[in-house]
C-alpha positions in Angstrom: 96.6 91.1 104.2 93.7 91.8 106.3 90.4 90.8 105.1 86.9 90.9 106.3 85.9 88.4 108.7 88.0 86.6 110.9 91.8 87.7 110.7 93.9 85.3 109.4 98.0 85.2 110.0 99.7 84.2 106.8 103.2 82.7 108.0 106.2 83.7 106.0 107.3 80.7 103.9 110.5 79.3 105.9 113.8 78.4 103.9 113.4 75.3 101.7 114.4 71.9 102.4 117.5 72.1 100.6 118.4 75.5 102.1 118.0 73.9 105.7 120.2 70.8 104.5 123.0 72.9 103.2 125.5 72.4 106.2 125.0 68.6 105.5 125.5 68.8 102.0 128.4 71.4 102.5 130.2 68.6 105.3 129.7 65.8 102.5 131.1 67.8 99.4 134.2 68.9 101.8 134.8 65.3 102.8 134.3 63.8 99.5 137.0 66.5 97.9 139.2 65.9 101.0 139.4 62.1 100.5 139.6 62.1 96.6 142.1 64.6 96.0 145.9 64.9 96.6 146.7 66.0 100.5 148.4 68.8 99.0 145.1 70.6 98.4 144.1 70.2 102.0 140.2 70.5 101.0 139.6 69.4 104.7 140.6 72.4 106.3 137.2 74.1 104.9 135.5 71.7 107.3 134.7 74.6 109.5 132.7 76.3 107.3 130.1 73.5 107.9 129.2 74.3 111.9 129.4 78.2 110.9 126.7 77.8 108.2 124.6 75.6 110.4 124.5 78.1 113.1 122.9 80.6 110.9 119.6 78.4 110.6 119.9 75.5 113.1 119.2 75.4 116.6 122.2 74.7 119.1 121.9 71.0 119.7 122.2 70.2 115.9 125.1 72.7 115.4 127.1 71.0 118.0 126.1 67.6 116.5 127.3 68.6 113.1 130.6 70.1 114.6 130.9 67.1 116.2 130.3 65.0 112.9 133.1 67.3 111.2 135.7 66.6 113.9 135.2 63.2 113.5 135.5 63.1 110.0 138.8 65.0 110.4 140.3 62.4 112.6 139.2 59.8 110.3 140.7 61.7 107.1 144.1 62.1 109.3 144.3 58.2 109.6 144.5 58.2 105.7 146.5 61.2 105.2 148.5 61.3 108.0 150.3 64.9 107.1 147.0 66.9 107.1 147.7 69.1 110.0 144.9 67.3 111.8 145.4 69.3 115.3 145.1 72.8 113.6 142.3 72.0 111.6 140.4 69.9 114.7 141.3 73.0 116.8 139.5 75.3 114.2 136.3 73.2 113.8 136.0 73.1 117.9 136.4 76.9 118.0 134.1 77.7 115.1 131.5 75.2 116.5 131.3 76.8 119.7 131.2 80.2 118.3 128.2 79.0 116.0 126.4 77.4 118.7 126.5 80.8 120.4 125.4 82.7 117.6 122.6 80.3 117.3 121.5 81.0 120.7 121.3 84.9 120.1 119.4 84.4 116.8 116.7 82.1 118.7 116.3 84.9 121.6 116.2 87.5 118.9 113.4 85.5 116.9 111.4 85.1 120.2 111.6 88.7 120.7 110.4 89.5 117.2 107.5 86.8 117.5 106.4 88.8 120.6 106.6 92.1 119.0 104.4 90.7 116.2 102.0 89.2 119.1 101.5 93.0 120.0 101.2 94.2 116.4 98.3 91.5 116.0 96.7 92.9 119.0 96.6 96.4 117.6 95.5 95.2 114.7 92.5 94.1 116.7 92.1 97.3 118.1 92.3 99.6 114.9 90.9 97.0 112.4 88.7 94.9 114.0 86.8 92.3 111.8 84.3 93.5 110.0 80.9 91.7 109.0 80.7 90.8 105.5 77.0 91.9 105.4 74.9 94.3 107.2 71.2 93.9 106.4 71.3 94.5 102.6 74.7 95.6 102.4 77.6 93.5 101.5 80.7 94.8 102.6 84.4 93.5 101.8 87.4 95.2 103.3 91.6 95.1 102.1 94.5 96.1 103.9 97.8 95.8 102.7 100.9 97.3 105.0 103.6 98.8 102.6 106.5 97.7 105.5 107.2 93.9 104.7 107.2 93.2 108.7 104.0 95.3 109.6 100.9 94.0 110.4 99.2 97.7 110.4 100.0 101.5 109.5 98.4 104.5 109.3 95.4 103.7 107.3 92.0 102.5 108.8 88.6 101.7 108.3 85.7 100.9 109.9 81.8 100.0 109.4 78.9 99.7 111.8 75.2 99.1 111.9 73.3 102.0 113.4 69.4 103.4 113.9 70.2 105.4 111.5 71.9 103.2 108.8 75.0 101.4 107.7 77.7 103.9 108.4 81.3 103.5 106.9 84.6 105.1 107.8 88.0 105.1 105.9 90.8 107.0 106.2 94.7 107.9 106.3 96.7 109.4 108.9 99.5 111.4 108.1 102.7 109.8 108.9 103.7 106.2 109.6 105.0 104.1 112.5 103.3 103.8 116.1 102.3 107.5 116.5 100.3 107.1 113.1 99.1 103.9 114.6 98.0 105.6 117.6 96.1 108.3 116.1 94.4 106.0 113.7 93.2 104.4 116.8 91.6 107.4 118.4 90.0 108.2 115.4 88.5 104.8 114.9 87.3 104.3 118.4 85.4 107.9 118.2 83.7 106.7 115.6 82.5 103.3 117.1 80.8 105.8 119.7 79.8 108.4 117.5 78.1 106.4 114.7 75.6 105.0 117.2 75.0 108.3 119.3 74.8 111.0 116.7 71.8 111.2 114.2 73.8 113.6 111.9 77.1 113.0 110.0 78.4 116.4 110.5 78.4 115.6 114.3 79.9 112.6 113.7 82.6 114.3 112.0 83.1 116.7 114.7 83.6 114.0 117.3 86.3 112.3 115.4 87.9 115.9 115.0 87.8 116.4 118.6 89.2 112.8 119.4 92.1 113.5 116.9 93.0 116.9 118.3 92.9 115.9 121.8 95.2 112.8 120.8 97.7 115.1 118.9 97.7 117.3 121.9 98.6 114.3 124.1 101.0 113.0 121.9 102.6 115.9 119.5 104.3 114.8 116.5 108.1 114.9 116.6 108.8 116.9 113.4 107.5 120.4 112.7 104.7 119.2 110.4 101.1 119.0 112.2 99.6 115.5 112.2 96.2 115.2 110.6 94.0 112.7 109.0 91.9 112.6 105.9 88.7 110.8 106.5 85.5 109.7 104.5 82.2 109.2 106.1 79.2 107.2 104.6 76.1 106.4 105.3 73.6 103.9 103.5 70.1 104.1 104.9 68.3 100.9 105.7 65.5 102.0 103.2 65.9 104.4 100.6 67.9 104.5 97.1 70.5 106.9 98.6 73.8 107.5 99.7 75.2 110.4 102.0 79.2 111.0 102.0 81.1 113.6 103.9 84.6 113.9 102.7 87.5 114.9 104.9 90.1 115.8 102.4 89.8 112.1 101.4 89.9 110.5 97.8 86.6 110.6 96.2 84.7 107.2 96.1 84.1 105.1 92.9 80.5 104.1 92.2 79.8 101.5 89.2 76.2 101.7 88.3 75.3 99.3 85.6 78.8 99.4 83.6 79.0 103.1 84.0 81.5 104.5 86.6 80.9 107.7 88.6 83.5 109.5 90.6 81.6 111.1 93.7 83.1 114.1 94.1 82.1 116.3 96.7 80.6 119.8 96.4 82.6 121.6 98.9 85.6 119.9 100.5 85.2 119.7 104.5 88.4 120.1 106.7 90.5 117.6 107.7 90.3 116.0 110.9 92.4 118.0 113.8 92.5 120.8 111.4 88.9 122.2 112.0 90.4 124.9 114.9 92.5 126.2 112.1 90.4 126.5 109.1 86.9 126.4 110.3 84.5 123.5 110.8 81.9 124.0 108.0 81.1 120.4 107.2 79.2 119.4 103.6 77.2 116.5 103.3 76.5 115.2 99.4 73.8 112.8 98.7 74.0 110.4 95.8 71.8 107.8 94.1 72.3 104.7 95.0 70.5 101.2 93.5 70.5 97.8 94.3 73.4 96.0 92.6 75.8 99.3 92.6 79.3 98.7 93.8 80.9 101.5 95.6 84.4 101.6 96.1 86.4 103.3 99.2 89.8 103.6 99.1 93.3 105.3 100.2 95.4 107.0 98.6 98.1 104.5 98.6 95.9 102.5 95.7 95.9 105.6 93.5 99.4 106.3 93.8 100.8 102.9 93.5 103.7 103.5 90.9 105.3 100.9 88.2 108.9 100.5 87.6 108.4 103.6 85.1 106.5 105.7 87.8 103.4 105.4 85.9 100.3 105.7 88.5 98.1 102.9 88.7 95.0 103.9 86.9 92.4 103.1 89.6 89.4 104.8 87.6 90.0 103.0 84.3 90.3 99.9 86.1 87.2 100.3 87.9 85.5 101.1 84.7 86.4 97.7 83.2 85.5 95.7 86.0 82.1 93.5 85.5 79.0 93.3 88.1 80.8 90.9 90.6 80.7 90.6 94.4 82.5 93.1 96.8 85.3 90.0 98.0 86.2 89.3 94.0 86.4 93.1 93.3 88.9 93.7 96.3 90.6 90.2 95.3 91.3 91.4 91.6 92.1 94.7 92.9 94.8 93.4 95.2 96.0 91.2 92.3 96.6 94.0 89.8 98.0 96.8 92.3 100.8 93.7 93.1 101.2 93.2 89.4 101.5 96.9 88.4 104.0 97.6 91.1 105.8 94.2 90.9 105.3 93.4 94.6 106.8 96.8 95.6 104.5 99.0 97.5 105.7 102.3 99.0 102.7 103.2 101.1 100.1 101.5 103.1 96.8 100.5 101.3 93.2 100.1 102.5 89.8 99.5 100.7 86.2 99.0 101.3 84.2 97.5 98.5 80.3 98.0 99.1 77.3 96.2 97.1 73.8 97.2 97.9 71.4 94.6 97.5 67.7 94.5 97.3 65.9 95.9 100.3 64.5 93.7 103.0 60.9 94.2 104.0 61.6 95.8 107.3 58.9 98.8 107.0 59.2 101.1 109.9 62.9 100.6 110.9 64.1 103.9 109.6 64.1 106.6 112.3 62.0 109.3 111.9 62.9 112.7 111.4 62.6 115.1 114.3 60.6 118.3 114.0 62.6 121.2 112.8 65.0 118.8 111.2 66.1 119.5 107.5 65.4 116.4 105.1 67.8 115.2 102.4 66.7 114.8 99.1 67.5 111.5 97.3 68.2 113.5 94.0 72.0 114.5 94.6 71.3 117.7 96.8 74.0 119.0 98.8 73.2 120.2 102.2 75.6 122.4 104.3 75.6 122.6 108.0 
């Protein structure tokens, strides 16, 4: 899981102490049975199993030491029971110990390679999903990311938030597909947003920059299959002053706004084209404006959340879940969402999940920080009007 602030790598829990000691326990059990049972049962012939098990979880030297102990035990048992076929069993112990030691060597090499791959994945995480500040001005922000693949650090979902002269601007989206190509496409879009969010006054121009970047990436790295690679995206602008929020939705699931216990789904009046598809269907973008009051909770999310299924196929009831949430900080909201998603799916996620929770605080006394409207530029009214450009 990736959250706002400084990224933390959660180590996978290793095998328990009892599991790590199982080769020793197996050795003791076999030796005890061989000593306390009639020689005809020949439990001593099972001693090669102990170093074989050790090679699957121990380093090379402890594996060899355990094989040596088993060999000495076999020699000791032969002194008590002369007719055990000592030399055949001893040869088996030596052969299995050598093979187990080599297997341990190969396993450790693969573990080192996997560790290096995870370091690269962590570096990719830093590029695409850099740590977000938990507060920008009077806006509290918290993020959540869950990769569907158990060993993955990142997938095709992405988000970003920046403080600009025009207000706090947020981005969340989802690239069609999985694997490294989807990660590369997500990185191209996020990097373009980081530049355009500062340089473009209008959200429409920001969306056009993102579309151009996505199109260039797809031209340089075309998809392997017949389906085009595209991305849904949601652009949000919260001005430094003024109780409103501007949203440009490029085919993404609509945000949820919780205002004084009442839930509102911020549907767009007209859909905007998905990223990298503007050349095919036109670049007629729509910006929707909605009221936003201090204390309101805004949830931006990818479709992996709404499409999380239970064992019986039932989708996660996101809107009903959001409606039941009390006024809470964004971090607590996403913590509860994470917990309930895992509970609903019983820990089986079929898609990557990303979410941003935003809460508007009281406006600080920063009069004059909002950029002035340029002559001839249309103004957006805060009463929910929609402007097409």
